[in-house]
C-alpha positions in Angstrom: -0.6 28.5 -13.5 -3.6 26.3 -13.9 -7.0 27.9 -14.8 -8.7 29.2 -11.7 -12.4 28.4 -11.3 -14.8 29.7 -8.7 -16.9 27.4 -6.5 -19.4 28.2 -3.8 -18.7 26.7 -0.4 -21.0 26.9 2.6 -19.2 27.7 5.8 -20.4 28.4 9.3 -20.2 31.9 10.7 -17.4 30.8 13.0 -15.4 29.4 10.1 -15.8 32.6 8.1 -14.8 34.7 11.1 -11.6 32.6 11.5 -10.8 33.1 7.8 -11.3 36.8 8.0 -9.3 37.1 11.2 -6.3 35.4 9.5 -6.5 37.8 6.6 -6.9 40.8 8.9 -3.9 39.6 10.9 -1.8 39.5 7.7 -1.3 35.8 7.8 -2.9 35.5 4.3 -3.7 37.9 1.6 -7.2 36.6 0.9 -9.7 34.1 2.2 -9.3 32.3 -1.1 -5.6 31.8 -0.4 -6.6 30.1 2.9 -9.1 27.8 1.2 -6.5 26.9 -1.6 -4.0 26.0 1.1 -6.6 23.8 2.9 -7.4 22.0 -0.3 -3.7 21.4 -1.1 -3.3 19.9 2.4 -6.4 17.8 1.9 -5.1 16.5 -1.4 -1.8 15.6 0.1 -3.4 13.7 3.0 -5.7 12.0 0.6 -2.7 10.8 -1.5 -1.0 9.6 1.7 -4.1 7.7 2.7 -4.3 6.1 -0.7 -0.7 5.0 -0.5 -1.3 3.6 3.0 -4.3 1.6 1.6 -2.2 0.3 -1.2 0.6 -0.9 1.1 -1.9 -2.5 3.5 -3.4 -4.4 0.6 0.0 -5.5 -0.5 0.8 -6.7 3.0 -2.6 -8.5 3.2 -2.0 -10.2 -0.1 1.6 -11.2 0.9 0.2 -12.6 4.2 -2.4 -14.6 2.4 0.1 -15.9 -0.1 2.5 -17.0 2.6 0.4 -20.0 3.4 -1.5 -21.3 6.4 -0.8 -19.7 9.8 1.4 -21.6 12.2 1.2 -21.6 16.0 3.5 -19.0 17.5 5.3 -18.9 20.9 5.0 -15.3 21.9 7.5 -15.6 24.7 10.1 -16.9 22.3 9.2 -14.1 19.8 9.6 -11.5 22.6 13.0 -13.0 23.6 14.2 -12.9 20.0 13.1 -9.3 19.5 14.8 -8.3 22.8 18.0 -10.1 21.6 17.9 -8.2 18.3 17.4 -4.9 20.1 20.3 -5.7 22.4 22.5 -6.5 19.4 21.6 -3.2 17.7 22.3 -1.3 20.9 25.7 -3.0 21.3 26.6 -2.3 17.6 25.7 1.3 18.1 27.8 1.6 21.2 30.8 0.3 19.4 30.2 2.4 16.4 29.8 5.7 18.1 
């Protein structure tokens, strides 16, 4: 287990009451356990956000590298998308 260090965190009275209520209800053994869980969830969300940013940057770079934009016929695009959806639905009906 990694070394445990203490830090001081300022919380509102309402937040402290919520932590203590969770401990009193037996949901957690200590308020520290709740805070550690919250930090783990924050770390996980932060990592996901960083990965999203990385993928977005890759997509941006790929778009820029693909050349100049060309005019697009959105009605034709919509029809092509509808046809692909219909093809997938038909394939699923025959498969299942």
